[in-house]
N, C-alpha and C positions, 0 to 999 in steps of 0.2 A: 534446274540450276538456281541456286539462291543468289540473289543480287548482292547480298552482303559479302559473298566471297570476292567480289570486286571492290574491296575496300581494305584499307590498312590504317586502323585507328591509331596504331602506334606511330606511324609516320605523321599522321595529322597532329597527334599530341606533341610529337617532336618539333614540328613547325611552330606551334604555339609556344612551347617551352623555350625554344631557342630565341623567339622574339621577346619573351619576357626578360631574358638576359641581354640580348642584342637587338633592341627594337629597330636600330638603323638598318638591319638586314631587310626590313620590309620594303625598302626602296628598290630592292633587286627582284621583287616578286610581284610586281603590279599586275602581271598577267594571271596570277592566282586570285580567284574570287571566293568570297565566303560560300557561295552556292556550290563550289567544287568539293566541299568537305562532305563526307558521308555522315559523320557525326555532327548534328546541328549545333551542339554546344561548342564544339571546336570551331565551327564556322563563325559563331557569334563572338567568341573570344578573339579570333583572328581579325574580325571586323573592328572590334573595339580597340585593339592594339594599333591597328593601321590608322584609325581616326585619331587616337591620342598622339601618335608620333607626328602626324601631319600638322597637328596643332602645337607642336613643340614640346610636348610632355614626354619626357624620357623615363620618368619614374613609373614603371609598370607594376602597380601593386593592386591588391584586391579591391580597395576602395575606388581607385581611379577607373578600373575596368568596370566595376558595377555601376558607377555613376554614369559612365559613357553609355553603357547598354540601356540605361533608363531613358536616354534621350531619343531613342529610336523605337517607335511603338512595336514594330514587328520583332525586333531583337528582344525588346523587353518582354513581349509575350512568350517568345521562345524560351527565355530564361526565367520565367516567373517562378519556377520551382527552386531557383538558386538564389540564396542570399549571400551576403559578404563572407560569413564563415565558410560556407560550402565552396565558394570560389577560392578562398584561401586554401582549403584542403585540396581542391582541384589543382592549384598551382604547386602545392607541395609534392603531389604525385607526379606532376609534369617534370619536376626538376631532374628526375632520373633519366629522362630521355632527351634532355636539352643537348644541343651541339654548340661547339665553340668556334667553328670556322664557317666562312661563307660557303665554301665548297660542300661541306656536309649539309648545311642548311638547304642549298639549292638541290642537292640530291633528294632530300625529303620532299621539297616542293615539286620536283618533277615526278616523283612517285605518286604524290597526291593527284597531280594533274592527269597523269597517265591513267590512273584508275577511274577518275571522274569521266574522262573521255570514253573509256570502255563501258561504263555504266550508261552514259548517254547514247552510245552506239547500240547497246542492247535494247534500250527503250525505243530508239529510232527504228531498229530492225523489226521490233514488235509491231510498230505502227505500219511498217511496210508489209509485214505479213498479213495484217488485216486488209490492206489495199489489194494484196494478191488474191484474197478470197472474195473480194468485191467483184461480182460478175459484170458490173457496169463499167469497170475500168478496163479499157482495151490496152493493147501493147504500147501504142504511142503515148498514151496518157500515163501509163504506168512507168514508162521510161523516163518521162519528165519528172514524175513524182520522186522516183528513186534518185535521179541526178540532183534535184533541188534539195532534198532532205539530207543526203549524204554530203553534198557540197557545202551546204550551210553549216552542218555540224563540224566538218573538217576545218573550214575557214575560221570558225569561231574559236578554235583552239590553236590553229597554226598561224593564222594571219591576224595581227592585231590592228591593222590599218586598212582603210578602204582604198584600194588602188584604182585610180581613175585615169581615163585618157587625158592627155595634156589639154586638149581642147575644152574639156569640161571644167578645168581649173583656171584657164588663162585669164578670164575676167577677174577672178579673185586675186590672182597673182599680180595683174596690172594695177588693181586697186592698192595692193600692198606696196608695190613699187612707188606709186604716186604718194601714198600716205607717209612713206619713210622720208620723203624730201622735206627740207625746211625752206623758208623764204630766201635764205642766202645760198641755196644750192647744195647744202650739205646733206648727207645721208648716213644712216648708221649712227654710232656714237663717235663724236669727233675726238681727235687727239688733243692733248693740252696744247700742242704746237700746231698753230694754223698752217705752218709751212708743209705739213704732211697731208693737208686736205686734198691737194692735187694728185696724191698718190694712193691713199687709202683712208678708210675710216674703220673703226672697230665694229664689224658687222656680226650679227648673230650667226652662230654656227662656224665661225672662222677663228683660226689660231694665228696670232702675230708673234713672231719669235725675234727677240733681240740677241744678237751674237757679238761677243766681245772677248778680248783676251783677259787674262787674270788681272783683277784690280784696275779695270779701266772704266768702272762706273755703271755697269749694266743694272745693278740693283738700285742705284740712285734714279736711273731713268724709269724703272718700273714703279718706284715709290712715287715719283712725280706724277705719273699717269694715274696711279691708283687714287692719290689724293684729289686730283682733278675730277675724277669720276664721282667720288664720294662727296666731296665738298662743293665743288663748283656746279656739278650737274645733279647732285642729290641722288645718285644711283647707288643702291646697296652693293657694296664691293667686298669681296673676300680676297685677302692677301695671304696666300699659303707660302710659308717661309721655311726653307730647308737649311738656312744659314744663321739667321739672327733670332735670338730670343725676343720675347715681348719687350724686355727692358732695352736691349740694344736698338731694336726697331723704333721704339718710342723716343729714344734719345735723338735719333736722326729725324724722325717726324716732327718732334718739337722744334728742332733747329730749322726745318723747312718752313713750318707754320709761323714761327716767331721771328726768324731771321737772326737768332742768337746762335753763335757757333756751338757745335756739338761739344767741343772740349770744355767750354765754359759751363755748359749744362751738366756735364759729367763731374766737373771739379767743384761747381758751386761758386766759382770766382766770377760773379756777375755784378754789375751795378744794380742799383735799385730799379732803374728803368728797365734794364734787361730782364730782371726777375719778374717785373710786372708783365712784360711781353710774354714770357714763358707761362705765367699763370693764366693769362688771357688765352693762350694757345691751348692749355689744358682744358679750360672750360669749353672752348670751341670744339675740340676733338670729342668731347663727351656727347655732343649733339649730332655728330656726323655718322651716317650709316656705313661704317667701315669695320670690318672684322680682320684682326691679324691672328694667324694661327701658326705657331712654330712647331713643326714636327718633321724632323729629318728622315723619319722612317715610315711616313704615311704611305699606306698601300693604295693601289688604284681603287679598290673597292671602297675603302674608307673615304677617299676623296670624293668619289661619286655620291656616296650616301650623304656626306656633309653638304655638298653643293645642292643636292636635291632637297634636303631638309630645309636649307636656308632659302631656297626658292619658295617653298610653301610658307615659311615663317615670315620672311621679311621682303620677299620679292627680289631675291638676289639677281643682279643684272650684269655683273662684271666680275671676272675671276682673273687674279694674277697668281702665277705659279713661279716662285723664285727659289731655285732655278733647276733646270734639267741637268741631272748628273747621275753617274753610276759608279760604284766602287765595289762591285761584287766579286771580281776575280780577274781573269786575263782580259786583254784588250778586246778580243773578239766578243766575249761575253758582254762586256760593258757596252760595246757598240750596239749589240742587239737589244739590250735593256733600254738604252737611250731611244732607239727607234720605236720600241713598244710603248714607252711612256709618251713619246710624242704622238704616236698613233692614238693613244687613249685620250690625251688632251684634246686632239682635234675631233675625233669621231664620237667619243663617248661623252666628254664634258661639254665641248663646244657644240657638237652636232646634235647629239641626242637631247641635251638639256636646252638647246637653242639659245645660247648666249655667247658673247665674245670672250675669248681667253687670250691673255698676254703672258708670255713666258720668256725665258732667257736660257742661253747655254753658252759654254765657254769655247772660244777659238784656241787652236794650238798655234805654235810659232809660224806655221805655214798658212795662217788665216783660214783654217778648216775646222769643222766641228767633228772631231773624231772621224768616223765613216759618214761623212755628211750626207750621202745619198739616203741613208736611213732616217735622217732628220728632214731634209729638204723635200722629200716626197710627200710629206704630210702637211707642212705649214702653208698657210695662205699668203703670208707676207714675211719675208726675211729681211731684217735690218742689221747691217754691220755697223757697230758703234766703236769709235776710237777717239783718242786724244790726238791733237795736232802736234807735230814736231815743231821745234823752234823755226826751222826753215819754212814750214807751211804757214806759220803765223806771220813770219816776215814777208812772205810772198803775197798772202791774202790781205794782210793788214789786221791790226789788232781789233778793229771794229767788226771783223768777221769771226770773232770768237776763238775758242781754244779746243773745240771738239767737232767731230763730223759724224754724219749718218749717211750710209748708202743703202738705198732700197734695192737690193740685188735680186730678190725673188718677189714677184708680185702677181698672184693669180687673180687679184681684184682690179688690176689696171696695168699700166706700163711700168716696167722696171728700168733701173739705170744701167748704163753701159759700164761694166766693171773694168773694161780695158782702158777707159778714159780716166786717168788719175785725178783729173779735176772735177769729176762727176760726183759731187757730194753736197749735202746740205750743212749749213754752219750753225753751231750752237755755242752758247757761253755757259760754262759750268763754274760753280763755286761749291765744291764738295764739303767745305768746312761748315756750310749751312744747308747742305743737301739740295742745293738749288741748281736747276737746269732751265735755261731760257733760250729762245731763239736768239741768234746773234743779231746785233744791231743792224748788220748789213750782210748780204749774201755775196760771196766772192764771185759767183757766176749765176746767171739766170738759167734755170733748167726747166724746160717745158716738157711735161710728160705726154702731151697730146700732139 
């Protein structure tokens, strides 16, 4: 049997061709290695595109590929017979087998991996055949050889992480717990609002969800937290926006940073001093590691690829997704879509990429998030955000602010008693300048411990 029969050069070429058009797809195929390609040139091209994209280069052309290949001696040796024109011709031929969807790309990836596994299995069985003809190998020894070789091969393709007993990791885990602490007792990434410290922090792998009724200020809260992470803590922050364009978002952010009302920024009716404050805010924003991306139709796969790319490029450490919604069809379908997106934010973005995620969703008139079970089962912390009624302001006192937050779900600590109407934290909002602050005074001392 010819080993070449266990190869599909067209699938390999399809993987490379697809990445030339959609290099972001490479973030979904980290388990595919250059050595898995039967055709060495395809493996070298795959390696080069992978390296280029991780360095933030998305223009995959013959020059960039060739230049990258020359940086690695083994790859350069493998491709020494290929110059830029030949690679260009290579890419022209590839264009016919390129795919446009992630699903099609992953189909090709899995086909390449499957055939690579079969080739390695044939090679391993050949080695085992030699062991069988070795008269010095008895039954017990042969059994161990067979188990170890087959097990090693299978786990190298199926399992990408080394699974250990908890006891083997507990010292490292304890070190991580200790190192995450700060001198003032904080851990994780703190909220802008110190009053939340007793309840939660933004921990890696966790999803915090702000829930509020329509036009109650959830996006303002998310913006305040995002700016705090990027500006105050210097954490590279991605703000994914399904509602506001770059211009609308920037108008609000300029108001927050400068203290000049949004409407004045929009109209230009500012005093000279206010204009100077806005111009100073513009220069400040230029230096802050914050990305705003408006895309109401962003798919899960695109979001994952962008987050992973920015992790490699700028050390992305905080993600805000504003906000969770679905308008695909009937109510049941939308509920399921919301649940799936929440699951994706928690387990794929926060969990797999090991970073905190802050998001928001809309409450209905009954203070529920659609079919809230599908949302609440995935979130780490759930915060209900609302404005105070005139009666609440009168009862609490004006120094206790005009907005409230209830930590009603908290898998990172204790949650509030929702049956107690006075169980909430007090905030002062001024949405004309996009500002949210802790209230001067809390109406009630709430101890979570």
